[in-house]
LUMFIGU-54298 format. One record per atom (N, C-alpha, C): z, x negated, y; residue in three letters. Coordinates in steps of 0.001 Angstrom, whole numbers, plus 500000, padded with zeros to 6 digits. Last residue first. Example, Ala and Ser with C-alpha at 12.3 -4.5 7.8 and 13.67 -1.06 7.14 Angstrom:
% residues 2
507080487150497750SER;507140486330498940SER;507870487100500030SER;507800486810494310ALA;507800487700495500ALA;507800486800496700ALA;
//
This chain:
% residues 164
443162462644219125LEU;442290461594218576LEU;441783461820217637LEU;444906464700219917LEU;443450464758220215LEU;442611463672219662LEU;447383463916218312VAL;446617464944217847VAL;445440465335218489VAL;447884461732220543LEU;448053461091218924LEU;447318462762218380LEU;449013463223222827VAL;447523461978222735VAL;447012462234221027VAL;451143463971221533ALA;450387464940222324ALA;448457464584222501ALA;452754462575221043PHE;452545463266219972PHE;451083463716220056PHE;453085460931223689LEU;452064460658222859LEU;451788461303221494LEU;454567462987224668ALA;453103463031225552ALA;452797462409224795ALA;456614462880223014TYR;455920464154222644TYR;454602463756223500TYR;457796460419223713ALA;457308460949222310ALA;456474461925222126ALA;458454460925226398ILE;457435459593226050ILE;456789460022224583ILE;460606462408226088LEU;459321462561226966LEU;458392462188226356LEU;462275460904224839ILE;461842461655224452ILE;460449462224224731ILE;462883458849226804ALA;461916458439225796ALA;461286459584224806ALA;464233460374228894LEU;462660459959228914LEU;461953459222227744LEU;466079461140227486ALA;465733462634228081ALA;464037461617228245ALA;467679458310227769PHE;467687458890225563PHE;465782460099226293PHE;467726458447230165ASN;467077457110229403ASN;466683458123227711ASN;469625460425230609ARG;468725459906230772ARG;467795459294230828ARG;471898459099229007MET;471296460403228595MET;470054460346229119MET;472504456861229905PHE;471856456814228586PHE;471454457934228229PHE;473269457682232285ASN;472021456737232125ASN;471829456947231144ASN;475685459179232104ALA;475130459571232113ALA;473389458810232202ALA;477195458203228749ASP;477054457688229994ASP;475509458688230640ASP;479297460370226188GLN;478023459824226773GLN;477535459392228137GLN;480224462270225619GLY;480743460933226256GLY;480216459931226285GLY;479199464217224572GLY;479748463399223753GLY;480204462574223943GLY;476926464459227497GLU;477539464946226330GLU;477987464142225154GLU;476618465247230837THR;476566464510229610THR;477299465054228661THR;474977466550234232TYR;475126466594232966TYR;475620465439231755TYR;474466465616236496GLY;475446464653236172GLY;475479464712234665GLY;472400467422237560THR;474003468200237845THR;475006466393236728THR;470118465685238425ILE;471499467185239452ILE;472391467494239087ILE;469655464769236106SER;469900463965237591SER;470363464533238661SER;469094466372234476LEU;470205465371234222LEU;471012465007235557LEU;467034468169235734PHE;468433468829235290PHE;469669467996235440PHE;465505466059235508ARG;466020466638236489ARG;467051467062236609ARG;465444466041232732LEU;465471464722233309LEU;466031465242234729LEU;464367468593232198LYS;465542468322231887LYS;466038467136232111LYS;461892468220232933ALA;462686469519233458ALA;464047469292233165ALA;461005466988231191ALA;460708466120232550ALA;461502467115233503ALA;461218468302229047GLN;461658466958228947GLN;461637466537230292GLN;459062470070229811GLY;460278470595229190GLY;461154469405229612GLY;456838468060229231VAL;456912468566230637VAL;458660469477230494VAL;456856467806226139ALA;457020466678227010ALA;457442467398228565ALA;456883470570224960PHE;457564469660225201PHE;457629468401226139PHE;453863470505226220ALA;455063471396226652ALA;456760470924226482ALA;452622469063224888ALA;452532468981226330ALA;454122469213226636ALA;453135469387222128GLY;453654468356222592GLY;453325468438224306GLY;451799472337222034PHE;453344472097221850PHE;454107470767222194PHE;449437471821222867VAL;449664472895224010VAL;451581472473223419VAL;448872469872220508VAL;448765469700222268VAL;449547470734222735VAL;448660472245218156PRO;449498470931217940PRO;449559470297220273PRO;446528473914219963LEU;447981474620219137LEU;449443473311219755LEU;444300473440219624VAL;444720473168220773VAL;446096473390220551VAL;443239472325216186GLY;442768472661217731GLY;443876472186219010GLY;444510471310213661GLN;445125472409214459GLN;444379473109215638GLN;443499469965211083ASP;442461470192212883ASP;443089471533213133ASP;444838469430209183PRO;444896468357210021PRO;444096469109211212PRO;446770472060207066GLN;445276472040208130GLN;444969471221209149GLN;449489471003205996ARG;448216471967205101ARG;446914471520205883ARG;450272469000208419LEU;449739468833207202LEU;449108469556205716LEU;450643470738209954LEU;449462469248210640LEU;448984468932208915LEU;452354472821209492ALA;451101473156209560ALA;449935472308209833ALA;454305471150208665ILE;453882471508207650ILE;452834472123208450ILE;455046470601211390VAL;454954469312210491VAL;454017469961209365VAL;455601473174212437LEU;454124472599213143LEU;454023471352212173LEU;457912473801211726ALA;456453474766211034ALA;455639473836211385ALA;459539472179212515ALA;459480471766211148ALA;457635472977210586ALA;459681472587215134HIS;459450471168214955HIS;458938471185213210HIS;460488475883214659ALA;459319475615214993ALA;458773473915215042ALA;463060474917213885LEU;462133475562213175LEU;460492475466213312LEU;464276474164215876LEU;464139473505214359LEU;462908474124213868LEU;463723475672217815ASN;463402474578217979ASN;462957473888216573ASN;465817477784216749PHE;464064478465217023PHE;463652476803217172PHE;467777476439216915ILE;467275477605215453ILE;465862477127215977ILE;467791476271219832ALA;468352474794218460ALA;467761475612217467ALA;468647478677220780TYR;467362477606220770TYR;467207476676220052TYR;471327479259219311ILE;470162480221219156ILE;468663479368219559ILE;472066477252220914LEU;472353477059219386LEU;471389478102218995LEU;472452478077223652SER;471722476917222863SER;471177476352221453SER;473294480433224148VAL;472022480475224241VAL;471605478982223793VAL;476383479838222818ILE;475275480646222462ILE;473809480856222453ILE;478219476999222444GLU;477312477584223616GLU;476257478565222542GLU;479441475053220702ARG;479988476542220364ARG;478596477162221808ARG;479296472352220046GLN;479588473244221229GLN;479822474574221410GLN;478848472281217320GLY;480160472139217479GLY;480713472482219312GLY;476042473593217199ILE;476995474211216838ILE;478939473955217031ILE;475052471682219147ARG;475040472815219851ARG;476012473590218754ARG;474881469496216978ILE;475811469121218019ILE;475463470401219381ILE;473142470917214988PHE;474853470535214583PHE;475699470228216207PHE;470817470747216808LEU;471346471684216098LEU;472821471565215942LEU;470733467596216887ALA;471112468972217832ALA;471219469948217763ALA;469744467203214583LEU;470714466771214941LEU;471598467667216064LEU;467248468460214020VAL;468331468838213063VAL;470001468398213853VAL;465815467329215864THR;466328468832216500THR;467331469503215315THR;465786464380215155PHE;466501464838216521PHE;466655466426216158PHE;463691465612213077VAL;465153464652212734VAL;466361465275213769VAL;461563465897214633THR;461984467357213726THR;463556466413213429THR;460795463456215639LEU;461156464683216224LEU;461968465383215830LEU;459981462369212855LEU;460996461617213703LEU;461757462714214759LEU;457866464151212638GLY;458767463931211944GLY;459930463444212257GLY;455764463613214842LEU;456742464778214750LEU;457960464581213893LEU;455409461115213732LEU;456174460641214619LEU;456860462622214979LEU;453747462073211651ILE;454653460961211414ILE;456312460927212808ILE;451987463081212943VAL;452677464036211753VAL;454241462411211753VAL;450639461388214093ALA;451513462558214856ALA;452162462841213955ALA;449778459646211673ALA;450645459023212726ALA;451272460199213666ALA;448443461310210788LEU;449492460703210185LEU;449999460597210654LEU;445747462414211570HIS;446805462902212455HIS;448109462511211976HIS;443649462628209213PRO;443603462176210259PRO;444645462199211615PRO;444730462215206213ASN;445110463119207397ASN;444704462307208458ASN;444528460143203811GLY;443439460808204568GLY;443709462195205680GLY;447610461791202613GLY;446431460426202467GLY;445425460762202950GLY;448285463928203217ILE;449086462724203603ILE;448158462183203444ILE;448372467303203109ILE;447143466406203066ILE;448063464801204265ILE;449359469469200579LEU;449552469140201633LEU;448599467843201816LEU;446632472212200117GLU;447640471368199324GLU;448234470774200488GLU;447248476229200505SER;447028474969200933SER;447683473581200878SER;448483478292200448THR;447917478238199374THR;447125476735199271THR;448877479679203492THR;449411479300202387THR;449894478204201454THR;446929478076206158PRO;446523479224204694PRO;447686478807203719PRO;447669479028208924THR;447512478066207993THR;447663478791206617THR;448911480748211076ASN;447829480204211145ASN;447471479502209863ASN;451506479986210862LEU;451109481149210596LEU;449505480932210754LEU;451476477270212218PHE;452033477367210962PHE;451679478562210551PHE;450861478095215213ALA;450389477086213907ALA;450619476793212663ALA;452910479963215813ILE;451355480308215783ILE;450756479159214235ILE;454783477610216230LEU;455227478753214891LEU;453574479170214797LEU;454224475808218129GLY;454314475199216697GLY;453966476503215728GLY;453783478101220394ALA;452637477523219395ALA;452882476553218523ALA;456533478597220454ILE;455788479572220216ILE;454513479016219517ILE;457699476295221249ILE;457954476494220020ILE;456737478150219961ILE;455878475960223681GLY;455672475064222977GLY;456195475445221817GLY;457317477695224814VAL;456017478083224869VAL;455654476856224067VAL;460101476799225155VAL;459583477888224291VAL;458522478251223987VAL;459526474853226642LYS;459624474685225669LYS;459624475244225085LYS;460065476861229691ILE;458504475409229498ILE;458155475204228057ILE;462524477319228784GLY;461347478168229163GLY;459920477552229069GLY;464131474969228962THR;464210476069228081THR;462656477344228083THR;463700474164231731GLU;463441473343230656GLU;463349473945229305GLU;464799476240233271LEU;463302475871233125LEU;462425475312232137LEU;467631476354232800TRP;467160477275232582TRP;464934476751232014TRP;467830474001234031GLY;468180473759232726GLY;467395475407231763GLY;466937474148236654TRP;465955473440235829TRP;467197473451233995TRP;468914476734237522LEU;467010476612237802LEU;467052475795236490LEU;471817476684235080GLY;471001476583236606GLY;469502476674236450GLY;473604477253232717TRP;472591476482233138TRP;471718475887234325TRP;476401477937231940LYS;475653478542233304LYS;474808477594233650LYS;476739479342228802ALA;476914478541230036ALA;476190478564231175ALA;478327481730226522VAL;477240481106227138VAL;477705480111228286VAL;480739480601224047HIS;480323480956225636HIS;478696481203225951HIS;483103480692221285TRP;481818480787221672TRP;481314481007223135TRP;485591478474222247HIS;485609479313222137HIS;483688479597222230HIS;486546475828222766GLN;487350475801222217GLN;486735477712221522GLN;483116473578224163ALA;484819474899224263ALA;485689474711223199ALA;482273470734225146THR;482577471374224238THR;483302472778225085THR;481098469420227350THR;480853469452226651THR;481112470402225325THR;481083468700231017GLU;481406469784229920GLU;480950469816228580GLU;479588467498232749ASN;480332466448231570ASN;481169467355230721ASN;479597469537235179ALA;478914467830234493ALA;480421467818233315ALA;479540472996233573GLN;480016471634234670GLN;479808470702233811GLN;477060475231233136MET;477824474674232607MET;478881473341233804MET;
//
């Protein structure tokens, strides 16, 4: 995809380049960890909110999940096939991990893998943004990089919070 190209009239597959694909591949590791965490929790478990030792992490992940919902709608508008498929699995994994942490707060290493993969994936995204100058929705390139950095920090904080 060319820098500053945000939408197309038809469904298409963009050319994301090495850093774009690297970001996606790293985050797929996190997606898998989130889905496995969900599948490893008993479906009959009650949701533990009060007294949940990782409630701060769950709240932070809940906020990050809201961003994945917004990203899904952006990807639908862009009509980019790979991004849309990724956005669907990204949303599912975020929601799955929120539920898993509410069902069974002690998930072991999976939430840490999730947070670390998304933080490292965001670092790759930062590099992608720096190299390509890519923007979306008329946003300034500096805003895009700063927002990506804030998301990186949020995922790193999430990983730390589930370790505490």
